[in-house]
LOSEKOL-171068 format. One line per field, with one value per residue (C-alpha): residue number from 1; residue in one letter; chain; z, x, y. Coordinates in steps of 0.25 Angstrom, whole numbers, plus 5000, padded with zeros to 4 digits. Each point is the difference from the previous one (the first is absolute). Layout:
<recs>
seq	NUM,...
type	a,...
mol	A,...
z	Z,...
x	X,...
y	Y,...
</recs>
This chain:
<recs>
seq	1,2,3,4,5,6,7,8,9,10,11,12,13,14,15,16,17,18,19,20,21,22,23,24,25,26,27,28,29,30,31,32,33,34,35,36,37,38,39,40,41,42,43,44,45,46,47,48,49,50,51,52,53,54,55,56,57,58,59,60,61,62,63,64,65,66,67,68,69,70,71,72,73,74,75,76,77,78,79,80,81,82,83,84,85,86,87,88,89,90,91,92,93,94,95,96,97,98,99,100,101,102,103,104,105,106,107,108,109,110,111,112,113,114,115,116,117,118,119,120,121,122,123,124,125,126,127,128,129,130,131,132,133,134,135,136,137,138,139,140,141,142,143,144,145,146,147,148,149,150,151,152,153,154,155,156,157,158,159,160,161,162,163,164,165,166,167,168,169,170,171,172,173,174,175,176,177,178,179,180,181,182,183,184,185,186,187,188,189,190,191,192,193,194,195,196,197,198,199,200,201,202,203,204,205,206,207,208,209,210,211,212,213,214,215,216,217,218,219,220,221,222,223,224,225,226,227,228,229,230,231,232,233,234,235,236,237,238,239,240,241,242,243,244,245,246,247,248,249,250,251,252,253,254,255,256,257,258,259,260,261,262,263,264,265,266,267,268,269,270,271,272
type	m,s,e,n,g,d,i,v,s,d,l,a,v,v,i,d,l,f,n,a,y,a,i,l,l,l,i,l,g,g,l,c,l,w,a,l,n,w,g,l,n,r,l,g,h,s,l,m,e,r,l,p,s,r,r,f,l,i,l,q,f,i,t,l,i,s,f,l,i,y,t,l,g,t,g,a,l,i,l,g,v,l,n,p,p,r,e,f,i,l,a,a,a,g,s,l,a,v,a,l,g,f,a,l,k,d,v,v,a,s,l,v,a,g,l,l,l,l,f,d,r,p,f,q,v,g,d,r,v,q,f,g,d,t,y,g,e,i,v,a,i,g,l,r,a,v,r,l,q,t,l,d,d,n,l,v,t,i,p,n,s,l,f,i,t,d,a,v,a,s,g,n,a,g,a,l,d,m,m,v,v,s,d,f,h,v,a,l,d,a,d,l,e,r,i,e,a,l,i,r,e,v,v,v,t,s,r,y,a,y,l,k,k,p,v,s,f,a,i,e,e,v,q,v,g,n,t,l,a,i,r,f,r,t,k,a,y,v,l,d,v,r,y,e,t,a,f,r,s,d,v,v,t,r,v,t,t,l,f,r,e,r,g,i,p,r,p,r,l,l,c,d
mol	A,A,A,A,A,A,A,A,A,A,A,A,A,A,A,A,A,A,A,A,A,A,A,A,A,A,A,A,A,A,A,A,A,A,A,A,A,A,A,A,A,A,A,A,A,A,A,A,A,A,A,A,A,A,A,A,A,A,A,A,A,A,A,A,A,A,A,A,A,A,A,A,A,A,A,A,A,A,A,A,A,A,A,A,A,A,A,A,A,A,A,A,A,A,A,A,A,A,A,A,A,A,A,A,A,A,A,A,A,A,A,A,A,A,A,A,A,A,A,A,A,A,A,A,A,A,A,A,A,A,A,A,A,A,A,A,A,A,A,A,A,A,A,A,A,A,A,A,A,A,A,A,A,A,A,A,A,A,A,A,A,A,A,A,A,A,A,A,A,A,A,A,A,A,A,A,A,A,A,A,A,A,A,A,A,A,A,A,A,A,A,A,A,A,A,A,A,A,A,A,A,A,A,A,A,A,A,A,A,A,A,A,A,A,A,A,A,A,A,A,A,A,A,A,A,A,A,A,A,A,A,A,A,A,A,A,A,A,A,A,A,A,A,A,A,A,A,A,A,A,A,A,A,A,A,A,A,A,A,A,A,A,A,A,A,A,A,A,A,A,A,A
z	5000,5003,4986,4994,5008,4995,4986,5001,5008,4989,4989,5008,5000,4985,4997,5009,4992,4987,5001,4990,5005,4998,4987,4995,5005,4994,4986,5001,5005,4988,4990,5007,4998,4986,4997,5006,4992,4987,5004,5002,4987,4992,5007,4996,4986,5000,5006,4990,4988,5006,5005,4989,5005,5013,4995,5007,5013,5000,4997,5010,5010,4997,5000,5015,5005,4994,5007,5013,4998,4999,5011,5010,4997,5000,5014,5005,4995,5007,5013,5000,4996,5007,5011,5004,5014,5001,5003,4987,4992,5005,4998,4986,4996,5004,4992,4989,4999,5000,4990,4990,5002,4994,4990,4994,5002,4985,5002,5013,4993,4989,5011,5007,4987,4997,5013,4995,4987,5006,5009,4992,4987,4989,4991,5001,4994,4987,4997,4987,5004,4994,5008,4992,4987,5005,4997,5003,5011,5014,5002,5014,5012,5008,5013,4992,4986,4991,4988,4987,4987,4988,4987,4993,5011,5007,5016,5006,5015,5006,5015,5008,5006,4987,4998,5014,4994,4985,4993,4995,4991,5001,4988,5007,5014,5004,4990,4990,4987,4997,4990,4987,4992,4985,4990,4986,4991,4987,4991,5004,4990,5004,5003,5016,5004,4989,5006,5015,4996,4993,5011,5010,4992,5000,5016,5004,4991,5005,5009,5010,5003,5013,4995,5014,5000,4990,4987,4999,4991,5000,4987,4997,4989,5002,4993,4998,4995,4987,4999,5005,5004,5007,5012,5005,5015,5002,5014,5003,5010,4999,5008,5006,5001,4995,4986,4999,4989,4992,5002,4994,4989,4996,5000,4992,4990,4996,5001,4990,4991,5000,4998,4987,4995,5003,4993,5013,4997,5008,5004,4989,5001,5005,4988,5000
x	5000,5012,5005,4988,4997,5013,4997,4987,5007,5010,4989,4992,5013,5002,4985,5001,5013,4993,4987,4993,5008,5014,4997,4996,5012,5009,4994,5001,5014,5003,4995,5007,5014,4997,4997,5012,5008,4993,5003,5014,5002,4992,5010,5012,4997,4998,5014,5006,4995,5006,5013,5002,5015,4996,4989,5007,5002,4985,4995,5009,4995,4985,5002,5006,4989,4989,5005,5001,4986,4993,5008,5000,4986,4993,5007,4996,4986,4998,5006,4993,4987,4998,5008,5002,5004,5015,4998,4991,5011,5010,4992,4995,5014,5004,4990,5000,5016,4998,4989,5007,5012,4994,4990,5007,5015,5002,4993,5008,5013,4996,4997,5013,5008,4993,5006,5013,4999,4996,5012,5011,4996,5006,4991,4991,4987,5004,5011,5001,5002,5002,4993,5000,4994,4992,5007,4994,4998,4996,4988,4997,5006,4987,4998,4999,5005,5008,4994,5008,4996,5005,5005,4988,4992,4996,4998,5007,4998,5011,4999,5010,5006,5006,5009,5007,5003,5003,5009,4996,5008,4997,5003,5002,5000,4992,5007,4992,5009,5002,5011,4992,5008,4997,5007,5003,5006,5009,5009,5013,5007,4992,5009,4998,5005,4991,4988,5004,5000,4986,4993,5007,4995,4986,5000,5006,4989,4988,4991,4999,5014,5007,5014,5005,5005,5008,4996,5007,5002,5002,5004,5002,4998,4988,4990,4986,4993,5008,5007,5014,4999,5006,4992,5000,4994,4997,4999,4994,4992,4985,4997,4988,4996,4986,5007,5007,4991,5000,5016,5002,4991,5006,5013,4997,4992,5011,5011,4993,4997,5015,5004,4992,5003,5015,5001,5004,5002,4990,5004,5001,4995,5010,5005,4995
y	5000,5009,4999,5001,5014,5005,4998,5007,5011,5002,4999,5011,5009,4998,5004,5012,5005,4998,5009,5008,5013,4993,4994,5013,5006,4990,5001,5016,4998,4991,5009,5012,4991,4998,5014,5005,4990,5004,5014,4997,4993,5012,5010,4990,5000,5016,5001,4991,5008,5013,4993,4989,4999,4996,4989,4989,5006,5004,4986,4994,5010,4998,4984,5001,5010,4992,4987,5008,5005,4987,4992,5011,5005,4986,4997,5014,4997,4987,5005,5013,4996,4987,5002,4986,4995,4997,4986,4999,5007,4989,4989,5004,5003,4987,4992,5009,4998,4985,5000,5009,4992,4988,5005,5011,4997,5004,5013,5003,4996,5010,5011,4997,5001,5013,5007,4994,5006,5013,5001,4991,5007,4991,5008,5012,5005,5006,4990,4992,4986,4985,4989,4986,5003,5013,5014,5013,5011,4999,5009,4995,4992,4995,4993,4986,5003,5008,5005,5001,5008,4993,5007,4995,5006,4988,5001,4987,4998,4991,4996,5007,4987,4996,5012,4995,4987,5003,5008,5014,5010,5014,5008,5014,4997,5013,5009,5008,4996,4986,4992,4995,4990,4998,4990,5002,4989,5003,4992,4995,5009,5012,5013,4999,5014,5006,4993,5003,5015,4999,4993,5010,5012,4994,4998,5013,5008,4993,5008,4989,4998,5004,5005,5001,4985,4995,4992,4986,4989,4985,4994,4985,4990,4991,4990,5004,4988,4996,5014,5005,5014,5011,5004,5015,5000,5014,5005,5013,5007,5006,5012,4995,4985,5003,5003,4986,4996,5012,5002,4986,5002,5013,4994,4987,5008,5011,4990,4991,5011,5005,4986,4999,5013,4999,4985,4994,4985,4991,4985,4989,4986,4990,4991,4985
</recs>
């Protein structure tokens, strides 16, 4: 009887906490948190339009503040509105921790990984990263997952825990500029010095090029399919990662046109 009486007593405490007035306050408080986060994002986008050079810093700041709004705000709502007894908080926290540990272990792992990502910072919001076969820009680091916008404008969601165990490559590591690599293939008997000069001229005259960093080349003989060729691997920097595709397209289009106009020989098929 004593055990049954304790259960009934605990249920009565819970029912008393979740009365109609408290539920209404929780709903209103949740809406306020959502509205605050929405306003913060609008303010952030407005600042990014006015200060494009500080875009990455603003994105990172918004991500961190949003994280704090939801975590601290939810905790404050529960404690402030429900005002549960201390014994109930301890008991509920213990039971919740055990239940979540078994039922939501993958989600919890992603939450912990999200905190590690925010403080360890292997990459930042705004970085161009390669993760497995997926390449694109980090647009958000959330509690559970990282959202990555590919160059094809697809939004890919990746659980945070995967970034802790797998390798990820960042192309710009928080910088606004980034190296862009373009390959060009010519015949073995082509004038290499002339070709390098032509490619360099195209790169440095591109409106997307970041000329405070050097333009470099890696030249080697390669086999492409059934063809021997000289490969010019051009390494240059774009002034903003958002122009990566435009920069590469500009360089490839203009170099290809110059090769055709100047009669630069292309690779020949290998003899049988």
